[in-house]
Legacy VTK file of the C-alpha trace (Angstrom):
# vtk DataFile Version 3.0
C-alpha trace
ASCII
DATASET POLYDATA
POINTS 155 float
-18.988 -15.692 -28.387
-19.510 -15.719 -24.611
-16.544 -17.047 -22.665
-18.758 -18.232 -19.818
-21.515 -20.196 -21.565
-20.302 -20.398 -25.206
-23.386 -18.807 -26.749
-23.370 -16.068 -29.400
-26.706 -14.475 -28.450
-25.680 -10.998 -27.253
-27.067 -7.482 -26.892
-24.964 -4.326 -27.325
-24.381 -2.614 -23.974
-21.938 0.181 -24.913
-20.528 1.750 -28.069
-17.572 4.046 -28.615
-18.385 6.014 -31.737
-19.383 3.438 -34.361
-17.475 0.615 -32.695
-19.237 -1.819 -30.317
-17.329 -1.781 -27.014
-19.268 -4.020 -24.606
-21.981 -6.662 -24.914
-24.261 -8.639 -22.577
-24.909 -12.357 -23.068
-28.657 -13.026 -23.225
-28.283 -16.551 -21.834
-26.058 -16.119 -18.759
-26.095 -12.309 -18.322
-22.295 -12.037 -18.519
-20.739 -8.704 -19.539
-17.595 -8.664 -21.699
-15.844 -6.717 -24.414
-17.068 -7.268 -27.937
-14.771 -9.531 -29.915
-15.274 -9.459 -33.664
-14.173 -12.777 -35.202
-13.641 -11.229 -38.663
-11.420 -8.400 -37.420
-9.377 -10.788 -35.248
-8.805 -13.109 -38.223
-7.577 -10.234 -40.399
-5.269 -8.965 -37.654
-6.910 -5.537 -37.832
-8.526 -5.603 -34.395
-8.263 -2.280 -32.597
-7.896 -3.958 -29.216
-5.119 -6.208 -30.529
-2.936 -3.229 -31.493
-2.771 -1.945 -27.906
-0.015 -3.252 -25.663
-1.319 -5.777 -23.170
-1.181 -5.099 -19.461
0.866 -7.557 -17.445
-1.137 -10.205 -15.630
-0.708 -11.320 -12.036
2.565 -13.136 -11.534
3.995 -12.252 -14.950
6.788 -10.089 -13.547
10.388 -11.146 -13.129
10.895 -13.061 -9.924
13.675 -12.099 -7.598
15.459 -14.461 -5.308
15.504 -14.023 -1.543
19.179 -13.081 -1.672
18.493 -10.294 -4.186
15.631 -8.890 -2.059
17.710 -9.029 1.132
20.673 -7.418 -0.552
18.558 -4.584 -1.964
16.605 -4.063 1.288
19.612 -3.919 3.645
21.526 -0.646 3.276
25.026 -0.133 4.641
25.314 0.240 8.406
26.469 3.710 9.432
29.549 4.068 11.623
28.855 3.425 15.310
30.737 2.837 18.559
30.473 -0.884 19.445
31.699 -0.252 23.019
28.490 1.648 23.907
25.479 -0.556 24.741
22.313 -0.012 22.657
19.620 2.266 24.100
16.096 0.919 24.499
13.857 2.548 21.879
11.205 5.001 23.095
9.275 7.410 20.877
9.681 10.238 23.410
13.517 10.110 23.211
15.621 11.810 20.538
18.483 10.085 18.722
21.579 11.117 16.779
23.268 9.361 13.867
25.554 6.513 14.912
23.618 5.549 18.060
22.576 1.937 18.546
18.908 1.351 19.371
17.234 -1.814 20.739
13.667 -2.042 19.369
11.261 -4.636 20.843
10.080 -5.818 17.393
12.924 -5.116 14.947
15.892 -5.870 17.223
19.108 -3.883 17.497
19.777 -1.235 14.851
21.898 1.814 14.142
20.504 5.326 13.625
21.518 6.582 10.179
19.879 10.021 10.151
16.657 11.986 10.362
14.357 12.502 7.346
12.346 15.180 9.165
11.112 16.471 12.478
9.875 13.704 14.756
11.366 10.939 12.591
14.572 8.939 12.618
16.005 6.424 10.099
17.247 3.231 11.755
19.024 0.397 9.929
18.152 -3.026 11.378
19.288 -6.470 10.286
16.023 -6.914 8.338
16.209 -3.528 6.613
15.841 0.192 7.223
12.863 1.616 9.121
11.598 5.105 9.857
10.676 5.421 13.525
9.063 8.189 15.555
11.227 10.167 17.956
11.137 13.265 20.203
7.386 12.946 20.787
6.166 15.187 23.579
3.542 14.168 26.072
0.006 15.287 25.394
-1.311 18.377 27.182
-4.955 17.518 26.546
-7.042 16.730 29.601
-9.178 13.616 29.629
-12.925 14.436 29.540
-14.843 13.930 32.764
-18.371 12.535 32.815
-20.844 14.852 34.538
-23.264 13.315 37.007
-26.450 14.543 38.665
-27.160 17.267 36.108
-30.776 18.445 36.073
-32.422 17.888 32.702
-34.970 20.563 31.765
-38.442 19.549 30.591
-38.482 22.189 27.858
-35.906 23.546 25.436
-34.338 26.917 26.361
-36.026 30.102 25.086
LINES 1 156
155 0 1 2 3 4 5 6 7 8 9 10 11 12 13 14 15 16 17 18 19 20 21 22 23 24 25 26 27 28 29 30 31 32 33 34 35 36 37 38 39 40 41 42 43 44 45 46 47 48 49 50 51 52 53 54 55 56 57 58 59 60 61 62 63 64 65 66 67 68 69 70 71 72 73 74 75 76 77 78 79 80 81 82 83 84 85 86 87 88 89 90 91 92 93 94 95 96 97 98 99 100 101 102 103 104 105 106 107 108 109 110 111 112 113 114 115 116 117 118 119 120 121 122 123 124 125 126 127 128 129 130 131 132 133 134 135 136 137 138 139 140 141 142 143 144 145 146 147 148 149 150 151 152 153 154
């Protein structure tokens, strides 16, 4: 039976071995899996024996406090007498330094996961920021003017 229009007039679209897998409704053109009423009544449906995938919103909900607690790691040790440095990607940082980021606020550097990266713990959670970025050595392209254009391709 079609879930969209309620009709039972279908054509087989796909089979897996001897089993009908998918059908097309002749009235509305809807595609859906084949549901055998007899097999479902007996409890011997092959699709019914598989575990069902979770649907949207079926997961366990967490409270805001649980998410905040899990997202905010421990602050590393730092010297509160030193003022925080303004964050810049070109600078390099060491663990325990305080950093003032324009978007995330003031945080403490906890370490470095790799070259050019630094872990910073902010009030809203930990972030990986870029650091020790060098300036580019590439020259900006210059537009050429007054070039003669040949009438014919080169030989």
